[in-house]
Each structure stands twice: as C-alpha cells, then as structure tokens.
C-alpha positions in Angstrom: 150.5 49.9 134.0 147.9 47.8 135.7 144.7 49.5 136.9 142.3 48.3 139.6 138.8 49.1 140.8 139.8 52.1 142.8 141.4 53.6 139.6 138.2 53.0 137.6 136.2 54.8 140.4 138.7 57.7 140.3 138.2 57.9 136.5 134.4 58.1 136.7 134.7 60.7 139.5 136.6 62.9 137.1 139.7 63.0 139.2 142.1 62.0 136.5 144.2 64.7 134.7 143.9 64.7 130.9 147.1 62.8 130.6 146.0 60.2 133.2 142.7 59.8 131.4 144.3 59.2 128.1 146.7 56.6 129.6 143.7 54.9 131.3 141.8 54.8 128.0 144.9 53.3 126.2 145.0 50.6 128.8 141.3 50.0 128.5 141.8 49.6 124.7 144.2 46.6 125.4 143.0 43.0 125.8 144.1 43.1 129.5 142.2 46.3 130.1 139.0 45.1 128.5 139.1 41.8 130.4 139.9 43.4 133.7 137.2 46.0 133.4 134.5 43.5 132.3 135.5 41.2 135.2 135.2 44.0 137.8 131.8 45.2 136.5 130.4 41.7 136.4 131.6 41.1 140.0 130.0 44.3 141.1 126.6 43.5 139.6 126.7 39.9 140.7 127.3 41.1 144.3 124.4 43.5 143.9 121.9 41.0 142.8 123.2 38.2 144.9 123.3 34.5 143.9 119.6 34.3 143.1 119.3 32.3 139.9 115.6 32.8 139.3 114.4 34.6 136.2 115.6 34.7 132.7 119.2 33.9 131.8 121.1 35.2 128.9 123.2 32.3 127.6 126.5 32.8 125.8 125.9 36.5 125.1 128.5 37.7 122.6 129.8 41.2 123.3 130.4 41.8 119.5 129.3 45.4 119.6 131.8 46.5 122.2 134.7 43.9 122.0 137.9 44.9 120.3 139.6 41.6 120.7 140.5 39.4 117.7 138.6 36.6 119.5 135.5 38.0 121.2 135.0 36.4 124.6 131.6 35.0 125.7 130.0 35.7 129.0 127.7 32.9 130.3 124.7 33.1 132.5 124.6 36.9 132.9 121.2 38.1 134.0 119.5 40.8 131.8 120.0 43.6 134.2 123.7 42.7 134.6 124.2 42.6 130.9 122.4 45.9 130.3 124.5 47.5 133.0 127.7 46.1 131.6 126.8 47.2 128.1 125.9 50.7 129.3 129.1 51.0 131.3 131.4 50.0 128.4 129.4 52.3 126.1 130.1 55.1 128.6 133.8 54.5 128.7 133.8 54.5 124.9 132.0 57.8 124.8 134.8 59.4 126.9 137.4 58.1 124.4 135.3 59.3 121.5 135.1 62.8 123.0 138.8 62.9 123.5 139.4 62.2 119.8 136.9 64.8 118.8 138.1 67.5 121.2 141.7 66.7 122.0 142.2 70.1 123.7 139.3 69.8 126.1 139.9 69.5 129.8 138.9 66.1 131.3 136.4 67.8 133.7 134.7 69.3 130.6 134.7 65.9 129.0 133.0 64.2 131.9 130.4 67.0 132.0 129.7 66.5 128.3 128.8 62.8 128.7 125.2 63.5 129.4 124.9 65.4 126.1 126.8 62.9 123.9 125.1 59.9 122.3 127.1 57.7 120.0 125.9 55.3 117.3 127.8 52.1 116.7 127.7 50.0 113.5 129.6 46.7 113.5 130.2 43.5 111.6 131.2 40.2 113.2 133.7 37.8 111.6 132.5 36.5 108.3 130.1 39.3 107.6 130.4 42.5 105.5 127.8 45.2 105.1 127.2 48.7 103.6 126.2 51.6 105.8 124.6 54.8 104.7 125.5 57.7 107.0 123.1 60.6 107.8 124.8 62.9 105.2 124.3 60.3 102.4 128.0 59.1 102.5 128.4 55.3 102.0 130.7 53.0 104.0 131.4 49.4 103.0 132.4 47.8 106.3 134.7 44.7 106.1 134.4 41.7 108.5 135.2 42.2 112.2 135.0 46.0 112.0 133.3 48.8 113.9 132.2 52.3 112.9 131.2 54.8 115.6 129.9 58.4 115.2 128.0 60.9 117.2 124.2 61.3 116.9 124.8 64.9 115.8 127.0 63.6 113.0 125.9 66.3 110.5 127.4 68.9 112.7 131.0 67.7 112.3 131.0 64.6 110.0 133.5 62.7 112.1 133.6 58.9 112.5 135.8 56.5 114.4 136.9 53.3 112.6 138.3 50.0 113.9 138.9 47.4 111.2 138.5 48.1 107.5 136.1 50.3 105.6 135.7 51.9 102.1 134.3 55.4 102.2 132.4 57.2 99.4 132.0 60.7 100.8 129.4 63.2 99.8 130.9 66.5 99.1 130.3 69.3 101.6 132.9 72.1 101.6 131.5 73.6 104.8 131.8 70.3 106.7 135.0 68.2 106.0 134.6 64.5 106.6 137.1 63.0 109.1 137.9 59.3 109.9 139.7 58.7 113.2 141.8 55.5 113.5 144.0 55.2 116.5 146.5 58.1 116.3 145.8 59.3 112.8 143.0 61.4 111.2 142.0 61.2 107.6 140.1 64.3 106.3 138.3 64.8 103.0 135.6 67.0 101.4 134.2 64.7 98.8 136.2 61.6 97.7 136.5 57.8 98.0 139.1 56.0 100.0 139.9 52.8 101.9 141.2 52.6 105.4 142.5 49.4 107.0 143.1 49.8 110.8 142.6 46.5 112.6 143.6 46.4 116.3 147.0 44.7 116.7 148.2 45.2 113.1 151.6 46.8 112.8 150.3 49.5 110.5 147.3 51.5 109.4 146.8 52.0 105.7 144.9 54.8 103.9 144.4 54.3 100.2 142.9 56.9 97.9 140.6 55.9 95.0 139.4 59.4 93.9 139.6 63.0 95.1 142.1 64.1 97.7 142.6 63.5 101.4 144.8 64.7 104.2 146.2 62.1 106.6 147.5 63.5 109.8 149.5 62.0 112.7 147.8 63.4 115.8 150.9 62.7 117.9 153.2 65.1 116.2 150.9 66.9 113.7 152.9 65.6 110.7 150.7 64.9 107.6 150.5 63.7 104.0 148.1 64.8 101.3 147.6 61.9 99.0 146.1 61.7 95.4 144.4 58.8 93.6 146.8 55.8 93.4 148.7 56.8 96.5 148.6 55.5 100.0 149.8 56.5 103.4 150.9 54.0 106.0 151.1 54.7 109.7 153.5 52.5 111.7 151.9 51.7 115.1 155.4 50.6 116.2 157.5 53.8 115.6 154.4 56.1 115.1 155.5 57.5 111.7 153.7 58.2 108.4 155.0 57.0 105.0 153.5 57.7 101.5 153.8 55.3 98.6 152.3 54.3 95.2 149.9 51.3 95.3 147.7 49.2 93.1 144.3 50.5 94.3 142.3 48.0 92.3 144.0 45.1 94.1 143.5 46.6 97.5 139.8 47.2 96.9 139.0 43.7 95.7 137.6 42.8 99.1 134.6 45.0 98.3 133.6 42.6 95.5 134.1 39.5 97.7 137.5 38.7 96.3 140.1 37.5 98.7 143.4 38.9 97.6 147.0 38.6 98.9 150.2 40.0 97.5 153.4 39.1 99.2 151.6 39.2 102.6 153.2 37.7 105.7 151.4 34.4 106.7 150.5 35.7 110.2 148.5 38.5 108.6 146.9 36.1 106.1 145.7 34.0 109.0 144.2 37.0 110.7 142.4 38.0 107.4 141.1 34.4 107.0 139.8 34.4 110.5 137.8 37.6 109.8 136.7 36.5 106.3 135.4 33.1 107.2 134.6 33.6 110.9 136.9 30.9 112.2 139.8 30.5 114.7 143.2 29.2 113.7 145.6 27.1 115.8 149.2 26.9 114.4 151.5 24.0 115.3 155.1 23.5 114.4 156.5 27.0 113.6 157.1 30.4 115.1 158.2 31.9 111.8 154.9 32.9 110.3 155.9 36.5 109.6 158.8 35.2 107.4 156.5 33.2 105.1 155.0 35.5 102.4 152.3 34.4 100.0 150.3 35.8 97.1 147.0 34.7 95.7 143.5 35.8 94.6 140.3 33.8 95.2 136.9 34.2 93.7 133.8 35.3 95.7 132.4 32.5 98.0 135.5 30.3 97.6 135.6 27.5 100.1 138.1 27.9 102.9 139.5 24.4 102.2 140.4 25.5 98.6 142.1 28.6 99.8 144.2 26.6 102.3 145.0 24.0 99.7 146.3 26.7 97.4 148.4 28.4 100.1 149.9 25.0 101.2 151.6 24.8 97.8 153.6 28.0 98.7 154.2 27.2 102.4 154.2 23.5 103.3 151.6 22.7 105.9 148.8 20.3 106.6 145.4 21.6 107.6 142.3 20.3 109.4 139.0 22.1 109.6 136.7 21.2 112.5 133.5 23.3 112.6 134.8 26.9 113.3 138.3 25.8 114.2 141.2 25.4 111.8 144.4 23.5 112.7 147.6 24.2 110.7 150.5 21.8 111.2 153.8 22.9 109.6 156.4 20.3 108.5 
C-alpha cells in the first residue's frame, strides 16, 4: 500500500487504529516508505522557509543515524533548521515504532500520548566501522558494520534494546530484569549470557547464536519460541515467518568480532552485502543474475585488502573485478 501526506497527517493526529498504525510503520520501514516520507518532509520545510539561500548550508549530510537502507542516500543543500526538523521527525516516527515493540498490547491513542515521555538513545555504525558499546547496566555490545542499536533512556527499568544489523551481546546477570533484544518480529530474552544476533534489513533470515548461558527466542507473530543452549542457533525466516533451531559452529560465526572475515558455503549475493558493509564500498554486478546459486567459503585475516579477498573469491567463481575509489565492479564471464 502506498501512503501519502494526508495519511502521515492522520498518523500523527492519532487517528489510526492499532492495526493501521502497524501497517503504516511497516511501510515506513521499507525503502519506498523512507524515501517518500523524507521527500514530503523536505518539501514541507522548503516551502516554509522559501527559496532564500542565505545562511549556512549543510552539504551532503548523510542520514546514517536514521537510514535503514543498504545504501544511505545523501541530501544536499539542506538548511540547518530543515535538517534538524527532518531528523526530529524521523526520530519521532521511530519512537512510535519502538513503543509498539515494547508495549504490543497498548492502544494507539495511549502510544501517541506516551511520546512526550519517551526518549530513545541510538548507537550506530556506518559501513566499514565496528565499535563496542557499554550499556547502562554494564552489559557490552560489539556492533558490526552498518548496524544500529536503540534503547530507551530508562533502559534500566526494562533492559530492552532494538537491533538492526549484527551485534554480539555480553549480558550482565539480573534475575529481576531480563534482557531482551527485539529484531523485526522476534524477541531474544536472557538473564545473564552471551549471544550473537544477525538481523540486517533485507536478509532472508535472522540468526540468534548462543555462546554461553541460555536464551529464549520468541516469534512475536504467533508466540512460538525456542530455548537454545551454547552451540545452538535459532533462525527466523523473514519469508515464511517461522523459527528453526540447529547446531552451529559458534567460533566460526563469531570470528567477525576479531576482525576476521569468514564465509562458509555462503551465497554470493550475501557475500557481496557483507563486503559492502565490511569495507564501506558499493558493488555493481555485470553479466549474471544467478548470484544466489554461487556459494563460496573462505577466511581472511584482519585488515586484509579487499583486492586480495576478491582475488581469492574469483578462483571459486569466475569473475573480473575493478576497484574505483568506493565502487567495485564485478564482471562475470
């Protein structure tokens, strides 16, 4: 469904039912939704300030904090007041979504009334960057490239975070306050443990891997769940919306934390997405539409040059490559 300005106005006026609000937020989470919303907001503020070009200009401001796209768009020549309003508006929308995840049984009217009381904190990493975050309770999160972690300012009250991308969690034990990670339609809950979650937007699955302790992974759509132990993983299919438990090699999956790029029979389209995040580049593929059929394995030491990685992969799948600044062109034979 396509939404327009009148629908956005209706949303902010609190006139959507809970079902309509969730459908709107799902649309907003899509590339089309984000692009449409940003365009409408920019047009509104441009109309408000007119065409006066005096004053400071923000050139090529990257919306890294709020964008969920694989390739963050750039907005040129936005005046500071326009950019601040756009950022605040997107943050407001995200707050509504965050409350819906934390309080799925709340009425939409109650949610909109709660906005003034809710403040969210966002920690993010752009492509090519990884960092470690210490949460207010002392829990540690290693955040992989192109990822975002969001939590309420009163985090200590409920210990709930929202993850987009990939993160490894080392959770401080607190039996009175379980620790929950929300990723799309699944919730991972633990008391004190360490686990990895990979949940990039657009990927066909979300994976939860347990390193120590015990966690419960729940499908919020049908309330089905798995309790997993060390060495086990739960995969959630974003296509058929089901959970599946399996045995995995935890050490291999966690190699990214040590800067090691590791693939094991991974479809080439997923490898390209991982390389884009890892090195902060964009790929252009020429000569094939069968990337998911090509599967490769490999392990590369920390700080390995991208050219060496591509050279090694080209032995498994025949292609030529050319690197031009932050762009990579792959030509398949």
